[in-house]
C-alpha positions as CSV (number, residue, x, y, z in Angstrom):
1,X,0.0,0.0,0.0
2,X,1.1,3.6,-0.7
3,X,2.2,5.4,2.4
4,X,1.0,9.0,2.8
5,X,1.8,11.6,5.4
6,X,-1.2,13.5,6.7
7,X,-0.7,17.0,8.2
8,X,-3.1,18.6,10.6
9,X,-3.0,22.0,8.8
10,X,-1.2,24.0,6.0
11,X,1.4,25.7,8.2
12,X,3.9,22.9,8.5
13,X,3.8,21.9,4.8
14,X,4.2,25.5,3.8
15,X,7.3,25.9,6.1
16,X,8.8,22.7,4.7
17,X,8.3,23.8,1.1
18,X,9.2,27.5,1.6
19,X,13.1,27.1,1.4
20,X,12.9,25.4,-2.0
21,X,10.4,27.9,-3.3
22,X,12.6,30.8,-2.1
23,X,15.6,29.3,-3.8
24,X,13.6,28.7,-7.1
25,X,12.3,32.3,-7.0
26,X,15.6,34.0,-6.2
27,X,17.9,32.0,-8.3
28,X,15.7,31.0,-11.3
29,X,12.5,32.9,-11.7
30,X,13.8,36.4,-11.0
31,X,17.0,36.0,-13.1
32,X,14.9,34.5,-15.9
33,X,12.4,37.4,-15.8
34,X,15.3,39.9,-15.7
35,X,16.7,38.2,-18.8
36,X,13.4,38.4,-20.6
37,X,13.0,42.0,-19.7
38,X,16.5,43.0,-20.9
39,X,16.3,41.0,-24.1
40,X,13.7,43.4,-25.5
41,X,15.6,46.5,-24.5
42,X,18.6,48.4,-25.7
43,X,20.9,49.7,-23.0
44,X,23.9,52.0,-23.3
45,X,27.3,51.0,-22.1
46,X,26.9,52.9,-18.8
47,X,23.4,51.5,-18.1
48,X,21.9,54.9,-17.8
49,X,19.5,54.9,-20.8
50,X,17.3,52.1,-22.0
51,X,14.8,51.9,-24.8
52,X,12.3,49.3,-25.8
53,X,13.3,47.6,-29.1
54,X,11.0,44.6,-29.2
55,X,12.6,41.6,-31.0
56,X,15.4,43.6,-32.6
57,X,18.0,41.9,-30.4
58,X,16.9,38.5,-31.5
59,X,16.8,39.5,-35.1
60,X,20.3,40.9,-35.0
61,X,21.5,37.7,-33.3
62,X,20.3,35.4,-36.1
63,X,21.6,37.7,-38.7
64,X,25.0,37.5,-37.1
65,X,27.4,35.0,-38.6
66,X,29.4,35.0,-35.4
67,X,26.3,33.9,-33.4
68,X,25.4,31.2,-35.9
69,X,28.9,29.8,-35.7
70,X,28.8,29.8,-31.9
71,X,25.4,27.9,-32.1
72,X,26.9,25.3,-34.4
73,X,30.0,25.1,-32.2
74,X,28.0,24.6,-29.1
75,X,26.0,21.8,-30.7
76,X,29.1,20.0,-31.8
77,X,30.6,20.5,-28.3
78,X,27.5,19.1,-26.5
79,X,27.4,16.0,-28.7
80,X,31.1,15.3,-28.4
81,X,31.1,15.7,-24.6
82,X,28.0,13.7,-24.1
83,X,29.2,10.8,-26.3
84,X,32.7,10.7,-24.7
85,X,31.5,11.1,-21.1
86,X,28.7,8.6,-21.3
87,X,30.8,6.1,-23.2
88,X,33.6,6.4,-20.7
89,X,31.3,6.2,-17.7
90,X,29.6,3.0,-19.1
91,X,33.0,1.4,-20.0
92,X,34.4,2.0,-16.5
93,X,31.1,0.9,-14.8
94,X,31.2,-2.4,-16.7
95,X,34.7,-3.0,-15.5
96,X,34.0,-1.9,-11.9
97,X,30.9,-4.1,-11.8
98,X,33.1,-7.2,-12.1
99,X,33.9,-9.3,-9.1
100,X,37.5,-8.4,-8.6
101,X,39.7,-7.7,-5.6
102,X,39.7,-4.1,-4.4
103,X,36.6,-3.2,-6.4
104,X,35.4,-0.7,-3.8
105,X,38.6,1.1,-3.9
106,X,38.5,1.4,-7.6
107,X,34.9,2.7,-7.5
108,X,35.9,5.4,-5.0
109,X,38.8,6.5,-7.1
110,X,36.7,6.7,-10.2
111,X,34.2,9.0,-8.5
112,X,36.9,11.5,-7.3
113,X,37.2,13.6,-10.5
114,X,33.5,14.7,-10.1
115,X,34.4,16.4,-6.8
116,X,37.0,18.7,-8.5
117,X,35.7,22.2,-9.3
118,X,35.7,23.1,-13.0
119,X,38.2,25.9,-12.6
120,X,40.6,23.7,-10.6
121,X,40.3,21.0,-13.3
122,X,41.4,23.6,-15.9
123,X,44.4,24.6,-13.7
124,X,45.4,20.9,-13.5
125,X,45.4,20.6,-17.3
126,X,47.2,23.9,-17.6
127,X,50.1,22.3,-15.8
128,X,49.8,19.2,-18.0
129,X,49.2,20.9,-21.4
130,X,50.5,24.5,-21.2
131,X,52.8,25.1,-24.1
132,X,55.8,26.3,-22.1
133,X,55.5,24.5,-18.7
134,X,53.2,21.6,-19.5
135,X,54.6,18.2,-18.6
136,X,52.7,16.4,-21.4
137,X,53.6,19.1,-24.0
138,X,57.3,18.8,-23.1
139,X,57.2,15.0,-23.7
140,X,55.4,15.6,-27.0
141,X,57.9,18.2,-28.0
142,X,60.7,15.6,-27.6
143,X,59.0,13.5,-30.2
144,X,58.6,16.5,-32.6
145,X,54.9,17.0,-31.9
146,X,53.8,20.6,-31.6
147,X,50.9,21.0,-29.2
148,X,49.9,24.5,-28.4
149,X,46.2,25.1,-27.6
150,X,46.9,28.8,-27.3
151,X,47.5,29.2,-31.0
152,X,45.9,26.2,-32.6
153,X,42.1,26.4,-32.8
154,X,41.5,22.7,-33.4
155,X,43.8,21.6,-30.5
156,X,42.1,24.1,-28.2
157,X,38.6,22.8,-29.0
158,X,39.7,19.2,-28.7
159,X,41.3,19.9,-25.3
160,X,38.2,21.5,-23.8
161,X,36.1,18.6,-25.1
162,X,38.3,16.1,-23.5
163,X,38.5,17.9,-20.2
164,X,34.8,18.5,-20.0
165,X,34.1,14.8,-20.8
166,X,36.7,13.7,-18.2
167,X,35.0,15.9,-15.6
168,X,31.6,14.3,-16.3
169,X,32.7,10.7,-16.6
170,X,32.5,10.1,-12.9
171,X,28.9,11.3,-12.8
172,X,27.9,8.9,-15.6
173,X,29.9,6.1,-13.9
174,X,27.9,6.4,-10.7
175,X,24.5,6.0,-12.5
176,X,25.6,3.3,-14.9
177,X,27.2,1.3,-12.0
178,X,23.9,1.5,-10.1
179,X,22.0,0.4,-13.2
180,X,24.3,-2.5,-13.8
181,X,24.0,-3.6,-10.2
182,X,20.2,-3.5,-10.5
183,X,20.2,-6.0,-13.4
184,X,18.8,-9.3,-12.0
185,X,21.5,-12.0,-11.7
186,X,18.9,-14.5,-13.0
187,X,18.7,-12.7,-16.3
188,X,22.5,-12.7,-16.8
189,X,22.7,-16.4,-15.7
190,X,19.9,-17.4,-18.1
191,X,21.6,-15.5,-21.0
192,X,24.9,-17.3,-20.2
193,X,23.3,-20.7,-20.2
194,X,21.8,-19.9,-23.6
195,X,25.2,-19.2,-24.9
196,X,25.1,-15.4,-24.8
197,X,28.5,-14.1,-23.7
198,X,30.7,-11.1,-23.8
199,X,29.6,-8.1,-25.9
200,X,26.7,-9.9,-27.5
201,X,25.2,-10.6,-24.0
202,X,25.7,-7.0,-23.1
203,X,24.2,-5.6,-26.3
204,X,21.1,-7.9,-26.3
205,X,20.3,-8.3,-22.6
206,X,21.9,-5.6,-20.4
207,X,22.0,-2.6,-22.6
208,X,18.1,-2.5,-23.1
209,X,17.7,-2.6,-19.4
210,X,19.9,0.5,-19.1
211,X,17.7,2.5,-21.5
212,X,16.0,4.6,-18.7
213,X,19.3,5.5,-17.2
214,X,20.8,6.3,-20.6
215,X,17.9,8.7,-21.6
216,X,18.2,10.4,-18.2
217,X,22.0,10.8,-18.6
218,X,21.6,12.2,-22.1
219,X,19.6,15.1,-20.7
220,X,22.0,15.7,-17.8
221,X,25.1,15.6,-20.0
222,X,23.7,17.9,-22.7
223,X,22.7,20.5,-20.0
224,X,26.1,20.1,-18.4
225,X,27.9,20.7,-21.7
226,X,25.8,23.7,-22.6
227,X,25.7,25.4,-19.2
228,X,28.2,24.0,-16.6
229,X,31.4,24.1,-18.7
230,X,31.7,27.9,-18.6
231,X,34.2,28.0,-15.8
232,X,36.2,25.2,-17.3
233,X,36.5,26.8,-20.7
234,X,37.0,30.4,-19.5
235,X,39.7,29.4,-17.0
236,X,41.6,27.5,-19.7
237,X,41.1,29.4,-23.0
238,X,38.7,32.3,-22.3
239,X,36.9,31.2,-25.5
240,X,40.0,31.5,-27.6
241,X,42.1,31.3,-29.6
242,X,39.9,33.7,-31.4
243,X,36.4,32.2,-31.0
244,X,37.5,28.5,-31.4
245,X,36.2,27.5,-27.9
246,X,33.5,30.1,-27.6
247,X,30.3,28.2,-26.8
248,X,27.0,30.0,-26.3
249,X,27.4,30.3,-22.5
250,X,30.9,31.8,-23.0
251,X,29.6,34.2,-25.7
252,X,26.8,35.4,-23.3
253,X,29.5,36.4,-20.7
254,X,31.8,38.0,-23.3
255,X,29.0,40.1,-24.9
256,X,27.3,41.0,-21.7
257,X,30.2,41.5,-19.2
258,X,33.1,42.3,-21.4
259,X,31.5,44.0,-24.4
260,X,28.6,45.6,-22.4
261,X,25.9,44.5,-24.8
262,X,23.3,43.8,-22.2
263,X,20.4,43.4,-24.6
264,X,22.1,41.1,-27.0
265,X,23.6,39.0,-24.1
266,X,20.1,38.7,-22.5
267,X,18.6,37.7,-25.8
268,X,21.2,34.9,-26.1
269,X,20.4,33.8,-22.5
270,X,16.7,33.5,-23.4
271,X,17.5,31.5,-26.6
272,X,19.9,29.2,-24.7
273,X,17.3,28.7,-21.9
274,X,14.5,27.9,-24.5
275,X,16.7,25.4,-26.3
276,X,17.5,23.5,-23.1
277,X,13.9,23.6,-21.9
278,X,12.7,22.3,-25.3
279,X,15.3,19.6,-25.4
280,X,14.5,18.5,-21.8
281,X,10.7,18.4,-22.6
282,X,11.2,16.2,-25.6
283,X,13.6,13.9,-23.9
284,X,11.3,13.5,-20.8
285,X,8.4,12.6,-23.1
286,X,10.5,10.1,-25.0
287,X,11.9,8.7,-21.8
288,X,8.5,8.2,-20.3
289,X,7.3,6.3,-23.3
290,X,10.4,4.0,-23.3
291,X,10.4,3.5,-19.5
292,X,6.6,2.7,-19.5
């Protein structure tokens, strides 16, 4: 039977819900409303004069070649980070789920990278990959390989993708490991008795059971790549060289804070938020149908 908690009045439930409501209002609803309000205005660099311009900021954005390039770059970045992070998390979870000695220690060590702050992760890779002082780049230079993310656009983009994926692998590992451990042993034993082994058994028996977890992680990883990688990218490359690593969230900061284009930056924030909300809604609908 379903257990329900009955309250004698409305005061206690209101007190329990109030902190979450306050956080939602202060850190989501009010900033979102401010972004909507600023996106239809034009403000001077000093913030003294504003004027209503309607959809002019949005029109100017989609007519901008720079913005379209940033939009495409963000899409590629999100797909690359999601595929690498989820693939790495699933691979590590499959190995950690085996009955081996010290499995708990390995699992704990694999979770640690998720606890590292994005800016700190960038600093770590600066010491590894920085053109002058990087330990890895010095080794590559001895073999005649020139790696300099400060001047090579492709290398910079590849590096931020790898760091962002590495940072998120631990999160995916946790959920995939929990999913693998929830697979009934009877299913695996029955598949083994029927001759299904190795990758074939995983593809035909285990992978379909991980579908709800996979769909959930797709949403989380795309949102992470679109929003939560700002500190990582900005601390490492600041969006450069040029605009090679300038994703939409970095462009919002550059245009709004550095270039003082408040209206254009707010319009970009609204578009980015709409994309994520739409993607999340579609994925939740699809997830619900697959999980039903």
